[in-house]
MARDOSE-335505 format. One record per residue (C-alpha): residue number from 1; residue in three letters; y, x, z. Coordinates in Angstrom, 2 decimals. Example, Ala and Ser with C-alpha at 12.3 -4.5 7.8 and 13.67 -1.06 7.14 Angstrom:
! residues 2
[1 ALA [-4.50 12.30 7.80]],
[2 SER [-1.06 13.67 7.14]],
END
This chain:
! residues 80
[1 UNK [65.60 214.33 71.84]],
[2 UNK [68.54 213.72 72.37]],
[3 UNK [69.97 210.14 73.47]],
[4 UNK [71.83 208.23 70.68]],
[5 UNK [74.56 207.67 72.14]],
[6 UNK [75.79 203.70 71.93]],
[7 UNK [79.13 202.36 70.04]],
[8 UNK [81.33 200.39 73.58]],
[9 UNK [82.35 198.17 70.69]],
[10 UNK [79.45 196.61 69.84]],
[11 UNK [78.58 196.32 73.64]],
[12 UNK [78.59 193.37 76.33]],
[13 UNK [80.21 192.18 78.61]],
[14 UNK [77.72 193.16 81.30]],
[15 UNK [76.46 196.31 79.78]],
[16 UNK [80.20 197.50 79.57]],
[17 UNK [80.24 196.83 83.45]],
[18 UNK [76.95 199.01 83.94]],
[19 UNK [78.03 201.66 82.48]],
[20 UNK [81.54 201.41 84.27]],
[21 UNK [83.58 200.77 80.87]],
[22 UNK [87.50 200.26 81.10]],
[23 UNK [89.41 197.85 78.92]],
[24 UNK [92.55 199.74 77.65]],
[25 UNK [95.79 198.14 79.59]],
[26 UNK [97.13 195.25 77.23]],
[27 UNK [100.46 196.08 77.99]],
[28 UNK [102.52 199.19 78.08]],
[29 UNK [104.16 198.32 81.63]],
[30 UNK [100.48 197.81 82.73]],
[31 UNK [99.86 201.50 81.10]],
[32 UNK [102.78 203.34 82.73]],
[33 UNK [101.17 201.89 86.33]],
[34 UNK [98.11 203.54 85.11]],
[35 UNK [99.17 206.26 84.43]],
[36 UNK [100.91 206.90 87.13]],
[37 UNK [98.29 205.88 89.85]],
[38 UNK [96.56 209.23 87.72]],
[39 UNK [95.09 211.80 90.35]],
[40 UNK [93.86 213.64 87.13]],
[41 UNK [97.65 213.21 85.21]],
[42 UNK [98.68 213.83 88.92]],
[43 UNK [97.47 217.60 88.86]],
[44 UNK [97.30 218.17 85.06]],
[45 UNK [101.29 217.58 84.22]],
[46 UNK [104.30 220.11 86.44]],
[47 UNK [105.66 217.67 88.46]],
[48 UNK [109.23 217.85 86.82]],
[49 UNK [106.72 216.47 83.59]],
[50 UNK [105.07 213.67 84.51]],
[51 UNK [108.66 212.65 86.38]],
[52 UNK [110.66 213.05 83.00]],
[53 UNK [107.58 211.52 81.17]],
[54 UNK [107.09 207.85 83.12]],
[55 UNK [110.96 208.33 83.52]],
[56 UNK [111.15 208.16 79.18]],
[57 UNK [108.41 205.60 78.98]],
[58 UNK [109.60 203.36 81.28]],
[59 UNK [112.74 203.52 78.71]],
[60 UNK [110.69 202.93 76.21]],
[61 UNK [109.35 199.82 77.71]],
[62 UNK [112.56 197.70 78.64]],
[63 UNK [114.22 198.95 75.32]],
[64 UNK [111.36 197.39 73.30]],
[65 UNK [111.29 194.51 75.30]],
[66 UNK [114.69 193.57 74.20]],
[67 UNK [113.88 193.81 70.84]],
[68 UNK [113.18 190.53 68.28]],
[69 UNK [109.62 191.03 66.51]],
[70 UNK [109.36 189.80 62.92]],
[71 UNK [106.53 187.89 64.97]],
[72 UNK [109.41 186.04 67.20]],
[73 UNK [111.72 185.32 64.14]],
[74 UNK [108.41 184.05 61.80]],
[75 UNK [107.73 181.83 64.76]],
[76 UNK [110.64 180.00 66.25]],
[77 UNK [113.39 180.95 63.92]],
[78 UNK [112.87 177.42 62.52]],
[79 UNK [112.58 175.56 65.98]],
[80 UNK [116.09 177.16 66.50]],
END
């Protein structure tokens, strides 16, 4: 008999901890840091692609952080 797979979206915090389920990064900056530390990524990608990918993502992150979002305009424009 096959073991039934669990949907992690419906697990309690204690079940997630027991199964060592980690949350996704809450920001692009944190995701890039996690990517840089990943042994799997370093073993999988050729060094020049690994380096360039991280470089490009950091530029993307920097450019994104310069942008004003629709949320910010709707929330704060009236305050100014």
